[in-house]
N, CA, C and O atoms as a GROMACS GRO file, in nm:
protein
  220
    1MET      N    1   7.870  -2.774  -5.200
    1MET     CA    2   7.753  -2.871  -5.210
    1MET      C    3   7.760  -2.933  -5.058
    1MET      O    4   7.652  -2.947  -5.000
    2GLY      N    5   7.858  -2.963  -5.004
    2GLY     CA    6   7.856  -3.024  -4.877
    2GLY      C    7   7.803  -2.955  -4.771
    2GLY      O    8   7.750  -3.013  -4.676
    3GLU      N    9   7.816  -2.812  -4.781
    3GLU     CA   10   7.760  -2.695  -4.702
    3GLU      C   11   7.602  -2.702  -4.711
    3GLU      O   12   7.532  -2.687  -4.610
    4GLU      N   13   7.558  -2.721  -4.813
    4GLU     CA   14   7.417  -2.717  -4.804
    4GLU      C   15   7.359  -2.841  -4.756
    4GLU      O   16   7.248  -2.837  -4.703
    5ILE      N   17   7.423  -2.952  -4.770
    5ILE     CA   18   7.366  -3.074  -4.718
    5ILE      C   19   7.347  -3.091  -4.583
    5ILE      O   20   7.251  -3.146  -4.528
    6LEU      N   21   7.503  -3.010  -4.501
    6LEU     CA   22   7.498  -3.005  -4.367
    6LEU      C   23   7.388  -2.912  -4.316
    6LEU      O   24   7.321  -2.937  -4.215
    7SER      N   25   7.374  -2.803  -4.391
    7SER     CA   26   7.252  -2.720  -4.355
    7SER      C   27   7.114  -2.788  -4.343
    7SER      O   28   7.045  -2.785  -4.241
    8ILE      N   29   7.086  -2.842  -4.448
    8ILE     CA   30   6.959  -2.937  -4.460
    8ILE      C   31   6.938  -3.038  -4.330
    8ILE      O   32   6.831  -3.051  -4.270
    9VAL      N   33   7.068  -3.112  -4.299
    9VAL     CA   34   7.052  -3.214  -4.210
    9VAL      C   35   7.035  -3.124  -4.050
    9VAL      O   36   6.948  -3.154  -3.968
   10TYR      N   37   7.117  -3.030  -4.031
   10TYR     CA   38   7.085  -2.926  -3.927
   10TYR      C   39   6.948  -2.884  -3.905
   10TYR      O   40   6.894  -2.882  -3.794
   11LEU      N   41   6.892  -2.851  -4.020
   11LEU     CA   42   6.730  -2.809  -4.013
   11LEU      C   43   6.654  -2.935  -3.961
   11LEU      O   44   6.579  -2.928  -3.864
   12LEU      N   45   6.675  -3.046  -4.027
   12LEU     CA   46   6.594  -3.156  -3.990
   12LEU      C   47   6.618  -3.194  -3.841
   12LEU      O   48   6.530  -3.245  -3.771
   13LEU      N   49   6.741  -3.166  -3.799
   13LEU     CA   50   6.759  -3.238  -3.667
   13LEU      C   51   6.690  -3.108  -3.543
   13LEU      O   52   6.655  -3.139  -3.430
   14VAL      N   53   6.686  -3.002  -3.586
   14VAL     CA   54   6.617  -2.891  -3.514
   14VAL      C   55   6.468  -2.947  -3.529
   14VAL      O   56   6.406  -2.980  -3.428
   15ILE      N   57   6.410  -2.957  -3.657
   15ILE     CA   58   6.272  -3.006  -3.646
   15ILE      C   59   6.243  -3.134  -3.572
   15ILE      O   60   6.139  -3.144  -3.507
   16ALA      N   61   6.326  -3.227  -3.578
   16ALA     CA   62   6.305  -3.352  -3.483
   16ALA      C   63   6.316  -3.312  -3.354
   16ALA      O   64   6.261  -3.384  -3.271
   17LEU      N   65   6.375  -3.211  -3.315
   17LEU     CA   66   6.385  -3.175  -3.163
   17LEU      C   67   6.289  -3.097  -3.119
   17LEU      O   68   6.265  -3.097  -2.999
   18VAL      N   69   6.214  -3.014  -3.208
   18VAL     CA   70   6.093  -2.907  -3.156
   18VAL      C   71   5.973  -2.999  -3.201
   18VAL      O   72   5.875  -2.991  -3.126
   19PHE      N   73   5.964  -3.071  -3.291
   19PHE     CA   74   5.813  -3.141  -3.335
   19PHE      C   75   5.757  -3.216  -3.199
   19PHE      O   76   5.641  -3.184  -3.174
   20PRO      N   77   5.809  -3.296  -3.120
   20PRO     CA   78   5.743  -3.346  -3.023
   20PRO      C   79   5.670  -3.226  -2.916
   20PRO      O   80   5.553  -3.231  -2.876
   21GLY      N   81   5.740  -3.152  -2.892
   21GLY     CA   82   5.661  -3.030  -2.804
   21GLY      C   83   5.568  -2.967  -2.891
   21GLY      O   84   5.458  -2.946  -2.840
   22PHE      N   85   5.583  -2.931  -3.009
   22PHE     CA   86   5.488  -2.872  -3.102
   22PHE      C   87   5.381  -2.958  -3.090
   22PHE      O   88   5.280  -2.907  -3.040
   23TYR      N   89   5.373  -3.105  -3.130
   23TYR     CA   90   5.255  -3.171  -3.122
   23TYR      C   91   5.186  -3.198  -3.006
   23TYR      O   92   5.066  -3.224  -2.999
   24TYR      N   93   5.289  -3.191  -2.891
   24TYR     CA   94   5.209  -3.193  -2.740
   24TYR      C   95   5.117  -3.074  -2.726
   24TYR      O   96   5.007  -3.088  -2.673
   25ALA      N   97   5.164  -2.941  -2.776
   25ALA     CA   98   5.115  -2.818  -2.764
   25ALA      C   99   4.975  -2.808  -2.821
   25ALA      O  100   4.885  -2.737  -2.776
   26ASN      N  101   4.966  -2.903  -2.945
   26ASN     CA  102   4.863  -2.869  -3.048
   26ASN      C  103   4.780  -2.982  -3.051
   26ASN      O  104   4.754  -3.029  -3.161
   27LYS      N  105   4.726  -3.042  -2.934
   27LYS     CA  106   4.651  -3.174  -2.948
   27LYS      C  107   4.531  -3.187  -3.042
   27LYS      O  108   4.504  -3.292  -3.099
   28ASN      N  109   4.448  -3.055  -3.057
   28ASN     CA  110   4.330  -3.048  -3.131
   28ASN      C  111   4.383  -3.047  -3.283
   28ASN      O  112   4.464  -2.957  -3.306
   29LYS      N  113   4.353  -3.127  -3.383
   29LYS     CA  114   4.389  -3.142  -3.480
   29LYS      C  115   4.365  -3.028  -3.570
   29LYS      O  116   4.448  -3.017  -3.659
   30LYS      N  117   4.263  -2.932  -3.567
   30LYS     CA  118   4.238  -2.837  -3.615
   30LYS      C  119   4.343  -2.747  -3.613
   30LYS      O  120   4.412  -2.720  -3.712
   31VAL      N  121   4.358  -2.692  -3.486
   31VAL     CA  122   4.489  -2.612  -3.438
   31VAL      C  123   4.606  -2.652  -3.492
   31VAL      O  124   4.670  -2.571  -3.560
   32PHE      N  125   4.652  -2.780  -3.474
   32PHE     CA  126   4.773  -2.867  -3.533
   32PHE      C  127   4.792  -2.830  -3.653
   32PHE      O  128   4.891  -2.761  -3.676
   33PHE      N  129   4.706  -2.862  -3.756
   33PHE     CA  130   4.729  -2.834  -3.885
   33PHE      C  131   4.743  -2.694  -3.934
   33PHE      O  132   4.820  -2.671  -4.027
   34LYS      N  133   4.671  -2.596  -3.878
   34LYS     CA  134   4.694  -2.460  -3.882
   34LYS      C  135   4.814  -2.423  -3.842
   34LYS      O  136   4.879  -2.361  -3.926
   35ASN      N  137   4.866  -2.442  -3.736
   35ASN     CA  138   4.996  -2.412  -3.684
   35ASN      C  139   5.125  -2.471  -3.768
   35ASN      O  140   5.230  -2.411  -3.792
   36LEU      N  141   5.087  -2.615  -3.810
   36LEU     CA  142   5.201  -2.672  -3.902
   36LEU      C  143   5.201  -2.607  -4.033
   36LEU      O  144   5.314  -2.593  -4.081
   37ILE      N  145   5.104  -2.564  -4.100
   37ILE     CA  146   5.086  -2.500  -4.224
   37ILE      C  147   5.187  -2.359  -4.219
   37ILE      O  148   5.265  -2.320  -4.306
   38ILE      N  149   5.154  -2.294  -4.078
   38ILE     CA  150   5.226  -2.166  -4.083
   38ILE      C  151   5.364  -2.181  -4.051
   38ILE      O  152   5.440  -2.090  -4.083
   39TRP      N  153   5.412  -2.297  -3.985
   39TRP     CA  154   5.542  -2.296  -3.974
   39TRP      C  155   5.593  -2.366  -4.099
   39TRP      O  156   5.704  -2.325  -4.132
   40LEU      N  157   5.543  -2.458  -4.175
   40LEU     CA  158   5.604  -2.482  -4.299
   40LEU      C  159   5.613  -2.369  -4.383
   40LEU      O  160   5.692  -2.373  -4.477
   41GLY      N  161   5.550  -2.279  -4.367
   41GLY     CA  162   5.527  -2.170  -4.463
   41GLY      C  163   5.679  -2.095  -4.434
   41GLY      O  164   5.764  -2.081  -4.522
   42ILE      N  165   5.692  -2.054  -4.301
   42ILE     CA  166   5.808  -2.004  -4.245
   42ILE      C  167   5.942  -2.057  -4.304
   42ILE      O  168   6.029  -1.996  -4.367
   43VAL      N  169   5.931  -2.202  -4.262
   43VAL     CA  170   6.058  -2.269  -4.307
   43VAL      C  171   6.087  -2.260  -4.455
   43VAL      O  172   6.204  -2.246  -4.490
   44ALA      N  173   5.976  -2.268  -4.558
   44ALA     CA  174   6.003  -2.251  -4.690
   44ALA      C  175   6.059  -2.110  -4.747
   44ALA      O  176   6.140  -2.100  -4.840
   45VAL      N  177   5.999  -2.001  -4.671
   45VAL     CA  178   6.057  -1.858  -4.670
   45VAL      C  179   6.192  -1.866  -4.648
   45VAL      O  180   6.270  -1.817  -4.730
   46ILE      N  181   6.242  -1.937  -4.516
   46ILE     CA  182   6.391  -1.935  -4.502
   46ILE      C  183   6.449  -2.001  -4.604
   46ILE      O  184   6.553  -1.948  -4.645
   47ILE      N  185   6.410  -2.117  -4.668
   47ILE     CA  186   6.482  -2.199  -4.732
   47ILE      C  187   6.506  -2.111  -4.866
   47ILE      O  188   6.618  -2.096  -4.914
   48ILE      N  189   6.396  -2.056  -4.919
   48ILE     CA  190   6.413  -1.980  -5.045
   48ILE      C  191   6.507  -1.855  -5.014
   48ILE      O  192   6.599  -1.828  -5.091
   49PHE      N  193   6.489  -1.797  -4.927
   49PHE     CA  194   6.575  -1.660  -4.894
   49PHE      C  195   6.707  -1.726  -4.890
   49PHE      O  196   6.796  -1.655  -4.936
   50SER      N  197   6.742  -1.834  -4.850
   50SER     CA  198   6.896  -1.877  -4.797
   50SER      C  199   6.955  -1.912  -4.952
   50SER      O  200   7.070  -1.883  -4.986
   51ASN      N  201   6.857  -1.979  -5.042
   51ASN     CA  202   6.889  -1.993  -5.156
   51ASN      C  203   6.933  -1.879  -5.256
   51ASN      O  204   7.024  -1.884  -5.340
   52PHE      N  205   6.857  -1.789  -5.232
   52PHE     CA  206   6.875  -1.662  -5.307
   52PHE      C  207   7.007  -1.589  -5.252
   52PHE      O  208   7.080  -1.522  -5.325
   53LEU      N  209   7.026  -1.607  -5.136
   53LEU     CA  210   7.134  -1.545  -5.057
   53LEU      C  211   7.265  -1.586  -5.118
   53LEU      O  212   7.349  -1.510  -5.167
   54TYR      N  213   7.273  -1.736  -5.107
   54TYR     CA  214   7.397  -1.819  -5.133
   54TYR      C  215   7.418  -1.858  -5.280
   54TYR      O  216   7.513  -1.931  -5.309
   55ASN      N  217   7.331  -1.809  -5.380
   55ASN     CA  218   7.348  -1.831  -5.513
   55ASN      C  219   7.385  -1.704  -5.598
   55ASN      O  220   7.403  -1.715  -5.720
   0.00000   0.00000   0.00000
């Protein structure tokens, strides 16, 4: 269980590092939300895949 929490912390730290650049590159709100939804989908697929892989 400790490894899962550590993986989540790493993911959140990477998101915290990438988000400011992502926000700066997508100043238009319409483009920002479109790209945000795409990236949330990618992260969700990775999380779901990793849950099936490790369980």
